Structure formats: structure tokens, C-alpha cells
N, C-alpha and C positions, 0 to 999 in steps of 0.2 A: 503493498500501498506507501504512495507518495505522499509522502511529508507535504501538508498545506504551506506554503509561505505567506508570509501576509503582507501587504502590498507597502514600499514604504511612503511617509507621509509627504506631502507635498516641502518645498520649501517653506521655512521660517516668512510670513509677514505678518502686519496687525489684521488686514483681514481672516487670513490663518485662524490668527489666535482669537479674532472675535467671533469665528464659526463656531470654532471650540468651545468656548465659553456659553455659546447660545445653546451650543447641547448639553450641555452638565449641568447650565442653570434648568432647562425642561426636566430634566431628567434625574437630576439628584437636590436641586434648588440649595442651600449651604446658604454659608457666609461671605462675606468679601475675604475672608482669609482662606477659603477651603476654597474659591474658585482662583484665588493665586497659586495656591500648591499643584490644581489642575491643569490650570497653562504652564505653570515651570514643567513638571511632568512632558508636556507634551513637546516645549521646548527643548528638554533633555534627548526625547525622542529623535526629533528632527536632527538633535545635533548628528545622531549618529550615521545621518545618510547624506546630510548640509555641512555646511560650512555655515556656522551661529555667530552670533556675536554676540556675547551674553548681554550688553549694556543696552545694545539696540532692542534687544526684548524683555528687558526689565522695563523702558520706557515704554513699549507696546502695553506691557501687559498696564501696569500703570493704567494709560489712557484706557484698556476695555473695563478694567474694576471700574474708575473711576465713572464709566459713559453708564454702565450696568448700576451705580448706584444713581448716579442721576435719575433715570428712566426708569426707579423703583424694580429693577429687575433681583437685587441684590441689595437687602435691607437688613444688617445685621442686629437693629434695634428687635424688629418684627420677630425676626427668626431666633434673636434671647429670648422672647417672652415663649412664641410655642415651643421651643428647648424646655426652656423651666416649668411650664408648664406638663412636658411629657415626663418630664423627670420625677416630677411631684407626681404624679398619678402614679408613678414607681413605686412612690414612696418614700423617695430620698430628701433628705432634711435640708433644709434650705444651704447651709454652709458647704455642701454634696455640691445642690445645684452651684452655687456661685464657682465651687472651685471646676465642675464639668465645663462649665462655660469659658470658664478663663482657657482652660486646655484647648479648647476649641478656636479660640483666638479671639476672644470677643474682651473687648478693653473691662478695665473693673470700674468703671462706672455704668458701661451699658449693664454690666451683669449684674450690678448690685440694683439696677434700677430695676431689670425684667422679674427679680425676686423679691424685690419691694413690692411693686405692682401685684407680684401674688399673692402676697400675705397680705396686701389688704384685701384682695379679691375676697378672700376666706373669712366665712362666720365664725368660725371655731379657729383654736388656738394652731394656727398650722403647722406646727413641729410636735405636737397632738394628733392630727389628722395624719401623718405623712408616715408618723410610726405607728401608726397604729394601720394603716397601708401596707408598710413593712412586715410586721406580723403575720398579716393575714395572709402575704403573697405567699411568707416564710415558715407558716405554722406555727408562727410562734405561740406563746401566753393562751391566751382563753382559745385561739384556733386550733390548739392542740388538745387531743385527747385528754379527758379529764384525769383519769390516772397513771396519766405519763406527767402530768403538770408538776407535781413537787418536786420531782426529782431533775425535771431539766429549768426549773423558774433560773437558776443562776447562770446555766448556758446560754438560756434566752436570753437575759437584760444583756452579759458576755457580747453576744452577736448581736443586739440594738446598739451596744454602745461601741463595736469595730466598723458599724453600718454610718455611723456621726451622730448617733442620737444622746443627749445628755441623760443622766443615770437618774433624773427626778423623773424627767418626761419616761424611759424604757419602763420603769417603776411600774406610772402609771398603767401603762400598757399591758405590762404580764402580769403584773399583780391585779387587772380586773376579776371579776367572780365568773363571769361569763362576757360571753358575746354579747346581750343585751344589754350587760351593764356595761361595758365599753361605748356601745352605739348609743347611751344615755348621757356619759361622760362626752362623749362627739357633739349630740344635740339635745340639750338639757330643756328645751322647748317641747320636742318633741313626746317624750317621756308623760304619762297620763296625770 
């Protein structure tokens, strides 16, 4: 069986990078840092087949990213808010969300604002809500079989601490008598 060879990329140009950026944003979305990384991968791939001036490529990448930002195709603020919401829904505590946003190339100010907006939108303590979500996803505390809870309490609290939850928050969730009690703690107005 013959091995399939890939077609070499065209010579590097601003138009090529813009086309590659458009494809990337349409398929993956992302923030400005992710777009830059994708475009640099294209530059490196083109360099294998064509002479490439990296300083010219840097200028073109800056221009493409700036155009995409002005057009609203890449918006770090809305991407950060969306990513923060997604991470929170998975049970990540606020400081871990900030940390992940920073690792993805979001500025400290934008990351802080995304987390602040997320926390403001919650009717209950968002740290407690995230901890309860984490416990549910990992079957910890009240989500564990009743006969196993006593033996696993310290381990469950330790797991919550490793995930980034403060002791008093982890203790509230893990020590909840049952799921209904935890729900009452999360939403006291819903109880009869």
C-alpha cells in the first residue's frame, strides 16, 4: 500500500495566514493567543518547504489577529466569560478558573473580570456551589453510598482540598447529611 503524502503548504503570505486564521476560528474559536499559536504552526510548516522570514511572518500574524479582534471574530473577554462558565459548571473553584484562564493566555485583568462576573451571577455562594458540583461529579460526601461515608470522610475532604476548595467549604459539602440537606444549604428559599 502506497503511503499518502500531504501536499506542501503554499508560500507564506498575509493572505495565506488570514485564510488559515479564518479556518481556525470557524472550527475552533478560541482567544487571540490560541489564534497566534495556530498561525505560528502554519509558519513553521511553511518554513519546511519555502524560505520564510520570521520577522515578516510576525508582522503578518499581528495584523491578522488585530483585524480579527476588530471584526469581533476573536474576543478574549467573551471567550474568557464562556470558558469560566464552562469550568464552573464542571465544579472548578474560582481561583482554579482564574488560573486556567491565565494558562490559556488571558490577561490577569480579563480573567479576574470573567470570574467576578460569574460570581456576581450566582444567587448562592459560588464557592459552595462549585464544591457541591465537584462532589457530585466525583461521588464524594453525600453522593457516596451511606455505609462508606464515615470511612472516606477525610479522604473526600482531602480530594476537595487538592481540587482547590478551602477546608470550611469542603467540610460543609462533605459533612452534609444527605443530598437534600446539601440542596437546602445551596438554596435555602426552596426548602418548605
